[in-house]
C-alpha positions in Angstrom: -109.3 31.6 -58.2 -109.6 32.4 -54.5 -112.7 30.7 -53.0 -114.4 31.2 -56.3 -115.0 34.8 -55.3 -111.9 36.5 -56.7 -109.6 36.0 -59.6 -105.9 36.6 -58.9 -103.5 37.1 -61.9 -99.7 37.5 -61.5 -97.4 38.3 -64.4 -93.7 38.1 -63.7 -91.1 39.3 -66.2 -87.4 38.7 -65.5 -85.2 41.0 -67.6 -81.5 40.1 -67.6 -79.0 43.0 -67.4 -75.2 42.9 -67.5 -74.5 41.9 -63.9 -78.0 41.6 -62.5 -81.6 41.0 -63.4 -84.6 43.2 -63.1 -87.9 41.8 -62.2 -91.2 43.4 -63.1 -94.4 41.9 -61.6 -98.0 42.8 -62.2 -100.7 41.6 -59.8 -104.4 42.0 -60.5 -107.3 41.0 -58.4 -110.8 40.9 -59.8 -114.2 40.0 -58.6 -117.4 39.4 -60.5 -120.1 42.1 -60.0 -122.7 39.4 -59.5 -120.8 38.2 -56.5 -123.4 38.1 -53.6 -120.9 38.4 -50.8 -119.2 41.5 -52.1 -122.4 43.1 -53.3 -123.4 43.6 -49.6 -120.6 46.1 -49.1 -120.4 49.6 -50.6 -118.1 50.2 -53.5 -115.7 52.2 -51.4 -115.5 49.3 -48.8 -114.9 46.7 -51.6 -112.2 48.9 -53.1 -110.5 49.2 -49.7 -110.8 45.4 -49.0 -109.3 44.6 -52.5 -106.5 47.2 -52.0 -105.5 45.7 -48.6 -105.7 42.2 -50.0 -103.5 43.0 -53.0 -101.0 44.6 -50.7 -100.8 41.5 -48.5 -100.5 39.2 -51.6 -97.8 41.3 -53.2 -95.7 41.4 -50.0 -96.0 37.6 -49.6 -95.2 37.0 -53.2 -92.1 39.3 -53.1 -90.8 37.6 -49.9 -91.2 34.1 -51.5 -89.6 35.2 -54.8 -86.6 36.8 -53.0 -86.2 33.7 -50.8 -86.2 31.4 -53.9 -83.7 33.6 -55.8 -81.4 33.8 -52.8 -81.6 30.0 -52.4 -80.6 29.5 -56.1 -77.8 32.0 -55.9 -76.4 30.3 -52.8 -75.9 27.0 -54.7 
């Protein structure tokens, strides 16, 4: 729950293969239609804001995940 305006949900699936693992992640970002802050913007503007926000979140999440995996592999 981000500032009680948006709901962020991240599902992460780690699938082991022979010599490596595949990672699938799904990120969803939702807001309530009765949200007074986002209702002041047009639907197109809200979609663009949410799209940009989810891109930033996914990049940050991926960097942190890779950093943690590399740290574990190094030990």
